[in-house]
C-alpha positions in Angstrom: 10.2 49.2 0.4 10.8 45.3 -0.2 12.3 43.4 2.9 15.5 41.6 1.7 15.0 38.9 4.8 12.6 38.1 4.6 12.5 37.8 0.4 15.4 35.3 0.9 13.7 33.0 4.4 11.0 32.9 1.7 13.1 31.6 -1.0 14.8 28.9 0.9 11.2 27.8 2.8 10.1 27.7 -1.2 13.4 25.8 -2.1 12.7 23.9 0.6 9.1 22.8 -0.2 9.9 21.5 -4.2 13.0 19.9 -2.9 10.6 17.4 -0.5 7.9 17.4 -3.2 10.8 16.1 -5.8 12.1 13.8 -3.4 8.0 12.1 -2.4 8.1 12.1 -6.7 10.6 10.0 -6.8 10.2 8.3 -4.0 6.7 7.1 -5.3 8.1 6.3 -9.2 10.8 4.1 -6.8 7.7 2.5 -5.8 5.6 1.8 -8.6 9.2 0.9 -10.3 9.4 -2.1 -7.2 5.5 -2.9 -8.2 6.2 -3.5 -11.8 9.3 -5.8 -11.3 7.8 -7.8 -9.1 4.9 -8.1 -11.8 7.5 -9.6 -14.0 9.6 -11.6 -11.8 12.7 -9.7 -12.7 15.1 -9.9 -9.5 18.2 -8.5 -10.5 16.6 -5.9 -11.4 14.6 -5.7 -8.0 17.7 -6.0 -6.2 19.4 -3.3 -7.8 16.8 -0.7 -6.6 18.2 -1.0 -3.5 21.5 0.9 -1.3 24.4 -1.4 -0.9 24.7 -1.1 2.8 22.4 -3.4 4.3 19.7 -3.5 2.7 16.8 -5.8 3.6 13.2 -7.5 2.1 10.4 -8.7 4.8 7.4 -10.8 3.0 4.9 -11.9 5.2 6.2 -14.9 7.7 8.5 -16.4 5.5 11.4 -14.1 7.5 13.7 -11.4 7.2 16.8 -11.5 4.8 19.6 -8.6 4.9 22.4 -8.0 2.7 22.4 -8.2 -1.4 23.3 -11.5 -1.5 20.5 -13.3 1.1 17.7 -11.1 -0.8 18.5 -12.6 -4.2 18.9 -15.9 -3.2 15.6 -15.3 -1.3 13.8 -14.0 -4.5 15.5 -16.0 -7.4 15.9 -18.7 -5.7 12.8 -19.4 -3.7 9.6 -17.1 -4.3 11.3 -17.8 -7.7 11.9 -22.1 -7.7 15.5 -20.8 -10.3 13.5 -18.6 -12.7 13.8 -15.3 -13.2 10.3 -13.3 -15.3 7.6 -15.4 -16.0 6.8 -18.9 -17.5 4.1 -18.8 -20.2 0.8 -17.3 -19.6 1.9 -17.1 -16.2 0.4 -13.7 -14.1 2.0 -12.2 -10.7 0.7 -8.1 -10.7 1.6 -6.9 -7.1 -0.5 -3.3 -7.6 1.4 -0.6 -5.5 -2.0 1.9 -3.7 -1.9 4.1 -1.5 1.6 5.9 -0.9 2.0 7.6 2.0 5.2 8.9 2.5 6.8 10.5 4.9 10.6 12.5 5.0 12.5 12.3 7.6 15.0 15.7 6.2 18.1 13.3 7.3 18.0 11.9 3.8 15.7 8.5 4.8 12.0 8.4 4.7 9.2 6.3 5.2 6.7 4.9 2.5 3.2 3.1 3.5 1.1 1.5 0.7 -1.1 -1.4 0.0 -0.3 -4.3 -2.7 -3.4 -6.2 -4.3 -2.1 -9.3 -6.0 -3.3 -11.5 -8.4 -1.6 -14.6 -9.6 -1.8 -17.7 -11.7 0.2 -20.7 -12.3 0.1 -20.1 -16.7 -1.5 -22.7 -19.0 -5.1 -24.5 -18.2 -5.9 -22.9 -15.4 -8.9 -22.3 -13.7 -8.0 -20.8 -10.6 -6.5 -17.2 -9.5 -4.7 -16.5 -6.5 -5.2 -12.7 -4.8 -4.0 -11.6 -1.6 -3.2 -8.0 -0.6 -1.8 -7.1 2.2 0.3 -3.6 3.8 4.0 -2.5 2.6 6.3 -0.3 5.7 8.8 0.1 3.6 11.9 2.7 3.9 14.4 4.7 1.3 17.2 6.3 1.8 19.0 9.0 -0.6 22.0 8.0 -2.0 24.7 10.0 -3.8 21.6 11.4 -4.2 19.4 8.8 -5.8 16.9 7.4 -3.9 17.3 4.2 -3.4 14.8 1.5 -1.4 16.5 0.6 2.1 13.6 -2.0 3.9 11.1 -4.1 2.4 8.4 -5.2 4.4 5.0 -6.3 3.6 2.6 -8.1 5.5 -0.5 -10.0 4.2 -4.2 -9.2 5.3 -5.6 -12.0 3.8 -4.7 -15.0 1.1 -7.3 -16.2 -1.8 -8.3 -18.8 -4.7 -11.2 -17.8 -6.8 -12.5 -20.2 -9.1 -13.3 -19.4 -12.6 -15.9 -20.4 -15.0 -13.8 -22.2 -17.6 -10.0 -21.6 -18.2 -8.4 -18.0 -17.5 -8.0 -16.6 -21.4 -5.3 -14.0 -22.6 -6.0 -13.2 -26.0 -7.8 -10.0 -26.2 -10.9 -9.9 -29.2 -9.7 -10.0 -32.6 -9.6 -7.6 -35.3 -13.3 -6.4 -36.5 -14.0 -7.3 -39.9 -16.9 -4.0 -40.5 -13.7 -1.9 -39.1 -10.1 -3.1 -40.4 -7.5 -1.4 -38.4 -5.2 1.5 -39.0 -2.3 -0.7 -38.6 -2.1 -4.3 -36.6 -1.8 -4.5 -33.1 1.5 -5.7 -31.6 3.0 -8.9 -32.0 2.4 -11.5 -28.9 5.0 -12.7 -27.2 5.0 -16.5 -27.7 7.1 -17.1 -24.9 4.8 -15.4 -22.8 1.5 -15.9 -24.0 0.9 -12.5 -24.1 1.9 -9.0 -26.0 4.7 -7.7 -24.1 4.7 -3.6 -23.6 8.0 -2.4 -22.9 9.3 -0.4 -20.1 9.2 3.8 -21.2 11.8 4.4 -18.8 15.3 2.9 -17.3 16.0 1.4 -14.1 16.5 4.1 -11.4 20.0 3.2 -10.6 21.8 0.8 -13.6 20.2 2.7 -16.1 19.8 -0.4 -18.5 16.3 -1.4 -20.1 14.8 -4.6 -19.0 14.1 -7.0 -21.8 10.9 -9.4 -22.4 10.7 -10.9 -18.8 9.8 -14.5 -20.6 11.4 -17.4 -18.0 15.0 -17.8 -18.2 16.6 -19.5 -15.2 18.4 -17.5 -12.8 22.0 -15.6 -13.8 24.3 -16.1 -11.2 25.9 -12.7 -9.9 
Protein backbone atom coordinates (compact mmCIF):
# COMPACT_ATOMS: atom_id res chain seq x y z
CA UNK A 1 0.00 0.00 0.00
CA UNK A 2 1.30 3.43 -0.96
CA UNK A 3 1.97 5.77 1.94
CA UNK A 4 0.52 9.01 0.56
CA UNK A 5 2.11 11.21 3.22
CA UNK A 6 5.54 9.69 2.60
CA UNK A 7 5.11 10.11 -1.15
CA UNK A 8 4.17 13.76 -0.74
CA UNK A 9 7.19 14.33 1.50
CA UNK A 10 9.43 12.83 -1.17
CA UNK A 11 7.88 15.05 -3.84
CA UNK A 12 8.43 18.14 -1.70
CA UNK A 13 12.05 17.10 -1.08
CA UNK A 14 12.64 16.49 -4.79
CA UNK A 15 11.11 19.85 -5.70
CA UNK A 16 13.43 21.55 -3.21
CA UNK A 17 16.43 19.69 -4.64
CA UNK A 18 15.52 20.64 -8.21
CA UNK A 19 15.08 24.29 -7.18
CA UNK A 20 18.47 24.21 -5.47
CA UNK A 21 20.16 22.76 -8.55
CA UNK A 22 18.51 25.34 -10.79
CA UNK A 23 19.53 28.17 -8.48
CA UNK A 24 23.15 26.99 -8.40
CA UNK A 25 23.19 26.67 -12.17
CA UNK A 26 21.79 30.20 -12.57
CA UNK A 27 24.38 31.63 -10.17
CA UNK A 28 27.21 29.80 -11.93
CA UNK A 29 26.02 31.19 -15.26
CA UNK A 30 25.83 34.69 -13.77
CA UNK A 31 29.38 34.43 -12.40
CA UNK A 32 30.68 33.34 -15.80
CA UNK A 33 28.73 36.02 -17.66
CA UNK A 34 30.19 38.65 -15.31
CA UNK A 35 33.64 37.37 -16.28
CA UNK A 36 32.97 37.58 -20.02
CA UNK A 37 31.70 41.16 -19.71
CA UNK A 38 34.76 42.03 -17.65
CA UNK A 39 36.98 40.48 -20.36
CA UNK A 40 35.54 43.00 -22.78
CA UNK A 41 35.37 45.96 -20.38
CA UNK A 42 31.61 46.23 -20.84
CA UNK A 43 30.99 48.41 -17.81
CA UNK A 44 27.27 49.09 -18.25
CA UNK A 45 26.56 45.43 -18.93
CA UNK A 46 28.40 44.55 -15.70
CA UNK A 47 26.43 47.09 -13.65
CA UNK A 48 23.15 45.74 -15.03
CA UNK A 49 23.96 42.32 -13.53
CA UNK A 50 23.58 43.82 -10.03
CA UNK A 51 20.51 44.35 -7.88
CA UNK A 52 19.41 47.95 -7.31
CA UNK A 53 19.42 47.49 -3.54
CA UNK A 54 22.80 48.70 -2.21
CA UNK A 55 25.08 46.71 -4.53
CA UNK A 56 28.82 46.97 -4.06
CA UNK A 57 32.16 46.17 -5.66
CA UNK A 58 35.60 45.93 -4.06
CA UNK A 59 38.68 45.15 -6.17
CA UNK A 60 41.98 44.56 -4.37
CA UNK A 61 43.02 47.56 -2.30
CA UNK A 62 41.23 50.11 -4.47
CA UNK A 63 38.41 50.58 -1.98
CA UNK A 64 34.76 49.55 -1.84
CA UNK A 65 32.11 51.31 -3.95
CA UNK A 66 28.47 51.08 -2.93
CA UNK A 67 25.53 51.88 -5.20
CA UNK A 68 25.33 51.69 -8.97
CA UNK A 69 26.38 55.29 -9.60
CA UNK A 70 29.57 54.92 -7.54
CA UNK A 71 30.26 51.50 -9.06
CA UNK A 72 29.79 52.77 -12.61
CA UNK A 73 32.11 55.71 -11.97
CA UNK A 74 34.77 53.40 -10.53
CA UNK A 75 34.59 50.90 -13.39
CA UNK A 76 34.18 53.30 -16.30
CA UNK A 77 36.30 56.24 -15.15
CA UNK A 78 38.94 54.67 -12.91
CA UNK A 79 39.45 51.18 -14.30
CA UNK A 80 38.34 52.07 -17.81
CA UNK A 81 39.80 55.60 -18.06
CA UNK A 82 36.56 56.79 -19.66
CA UNK A 83 36.53 54.04 -22.30
CA UNK A 84 33.96 51.27 -22.75
CA UNK A 85 35.34 48.22 -24.53
CA UNK A 86 38.79 47.23 -25.75
CA UNK A 87 41.42 49.19 -27.62
CA UNK A 88 42.86 47.52 -30.72
CA UNK A 89 44.71 44.33 -29.73
CA UNK A 90 44.09 44.93 -26.05
CA UNK A 91 43.65 41.83 -23.87
CA UNK A 92 41.78 41.85 -20.55
CA UNK A 93 40.82 38.23 -19.88
CA UNK A 94 39.33 37.37 -16.47
CA UNK A 95 38.84 33.60 -16.28
CA UNK A 96 36.25 32.64 -13.65
CA UNK A 97 37.27 29.31 -12.10
CA UNK A 98 36.34 26.86 -9.34
CA UNK A 99 32.98 28.31 -8.23
CA UNK A 100 31.75 27.00 -4.87
CA UNK A 101 28.17 28.11 -4.24
CA UNK A 102 26.24 28.14 -0.97
CA UNK A 103 22.50 28.85 -0.94
CA UNK A 104 21.17 30.50 2.20
CA UNK A 105 17.54 29.46 1.76
CA UNK A 106 16.26 33.03 2.05
CA UNK A 107 16.78 34.09 -1.55
CA UNK A 108 20.45 34.92 -1.09
CA UNK A 109 23.62 33.02 -1.91
CA UNK A 110 27.40 33.28 -1.86
CA UNK A 111 30.00 32.12 -4.37
CA UNK A 112 33.72 31.69 -3.85
CA UNK A 113 35.60 31.59 -7.13
CA UNK A 114 39.04 32.19 -8.54
CA UNK A 115 40.04 34.65 -11.27
CA UNK A 116 43.06 34.14 -13.52
CA UNK A 117 43.79 37.39 -15.35
CA UNK A 118 45.75 38.00 -18.57
CA UNK A 119 46.21 41.59 -19.73
CA UNK A 120 48.10 43.56 -22.36
CA UNK A 121 47.81 47.16 -23.52
CA UNK A 122 47.51 46.52 -27.24
CA UNK A 123 49.69 47.08 -30.31
CA UNK A 124 53.41 46.34 -30.24
CA UNK A 125 53.67 45.29 -26.63
CA UNK A 126 56.12 42.64 -25.55
CA UNK A 127 54.72 42.06 -22.09
CA UNK A 128 51.72 40.29 -20.64
CA UNK A 129 50.46 41.16 -17.20
CA UNK A 130 49.17 38.24 -15.16
CA UNK A 131 47.28 38.20 -11.91
CA UNK A 132 45.34 35.74 -9.80
CA UNK A 133 42.97 36.19 -6.92
CA UNK A 134 39.89 35.00 -5.09
CA UNK A 135 36.30 36.21 -5.26
CA UNK A 136 33.76 36.09 -2.47
CA UNK A 137 30.61 37.31 -4.19
CA UNK A 138 27.04 37.46 -2.93
CA UNK A 139 23.80 37.14 -4.86
CA UNK A 140 20.14 37.87 -4.32
CA UNK A 141 17.05 36.52 -6.05
CA UNK A 142 15.22 39.61 -7.28
CA UNK A 143 11.79 39.05 -8.80
CA UNK A 144 12.68 35.43 -9.48
CA UNK A 145 15.96 36.37 -11.20
CA UNK A 146 19.37 35.92 -9.58
CA UNK A 147 21.46 39.10 -9.52
CA UNK A 148 24.79 40.09 -8.08
CA UNK A 149 24.65 41.82 -4.71
CA UNK A 150 28.35 42.28 -4.01
CA UNK A 151 31.64 41.52 -5.73
CA UNK A 152 34.82 41.30 -3.65
CA UNK A 153 38.10 40.25 -5.26
CA UNK A 154 41.41 40.01 -3.40
CA UNK A 155 44.63 39.49 -5.34
CA UNK A 156 46.99 36.61 -4.65
CA UNK A 157 49.69 37.91 -6.99
CA UNK A 158 50.51 40.23 -9.88
CA UNK A 159 53.27 39.59 -12.42
CA UNK A 160 54.62 41.00 -15.66
CA UNK A 161 55.68 38.30 -18.12
CA UNK A 162 58.15 39.37 -20.85
CA UNK A 163 57.81 37.67 -24.23
CA UNK A 164 60.41 36.88 -26.89
CA UNK A 165 58.77 39.32 -29.31
CA UNK A 166 55.57 41.22 -29.97
CA UNK A 167 52.38 39.51 -28.87
CA UNK A 168 50.52 38.49 -32.02
CA UNK A 169 46.80 38.09 -32.63
CA UNK A 170 46.46 36.37 -36.00
CA UNK A 171 46.29 32.61 -36.31
CA UNK A 172 48.11 30.58 -38.95
CA UNK A 173 46.67 31.48 -42.40
CA UNK A 174 44.83 29.17 -44.76
CA UNK A 175 46.79 26.12 -45.88
CA UNK A 176 46.80 26.31 -49.69
CA UNK A 177 47.14 22.54 -49.82
CA UNK A 178 43.94 22.16 -47.77
CA UNK A 179 41.50 24.89 -48.87
CA UNK A 180 38.58 25.42 -46.48
CA UNK A 181 34.94 24.81 -47.31
CA UNK A 182 34.15 28.38 -46.25
CA UNK A 183 36.35 31.33 -45.26
CA UNK A 184 36.91 32.23 -41.62
CA UNK A 185 34.87 34.92 -39.96
CA UNK A 186 36.33 38.36 -40.73
CA UNK A 187 38.59 40.25 -38.36
CA UNK A 188 37.05 43.23 -36.59
CA UNK A 189 39.50 45.98 -37.66
CA UNK A 190 38.86 48.02 -34.53
CA UNK A 191 39.62 45.07 -32.25
CA UNK A 192 42.42 43.65 -34.36
CA UNK A 193 41.01 40.13 -34.14
CA UNK A 194 37.85 38.14 -34.73
CA UNK A 195 34.95 39.11 -32.47
CA UNK A 196 32.89 36.10 -31.37
CA UNK A 197 29.36 37.40 -30.58
CA UNK A 198 27.51 36.22 -27.50
CA UNK A 199 24.85 33.65 -28.37
CA UNK A 200 22.83 34.62 -25.28
CA UNK A 201 21.18 37.91 -24.31
CA UNK A 202 22.01 39.88 -21.19
CA UNK A 203 20.30 38.00 -18.33
CA UNK A 204 18.55 41.06 -16.88
CA UNK A 205 18.16 43.53 -19.76
CA UNK A 206 17.66 41.05 -22.60
CA UNK A 207 19.99 43.11 -24.82
CA UNK A 208 22.66 41.54 -27.00
CA UNK A 209 26.01 43.34 -26.55
CA UNK A 210 27.78 44.27 -29.77
CA UNK A 211 31.49 44.19 -30.59
CA UNK A 212 33.46 45.63 -27.66
CA UNK A 213 35.59 47.91 -29.82
CA UNK A 214 36.58 50.91 -27.68
CA UNK A 215 34.42 54.02 -27.50
CA UNK A 216 33.85 56.77 -24.97
CA UNK A 217 31.72 55.80 -22.01
CA UNK A 218 28.05 56.70 -22.40
CA UNK A 219 26.78 58.67 -19.41
CA UNK A 220 23.47 57.51 -17.97
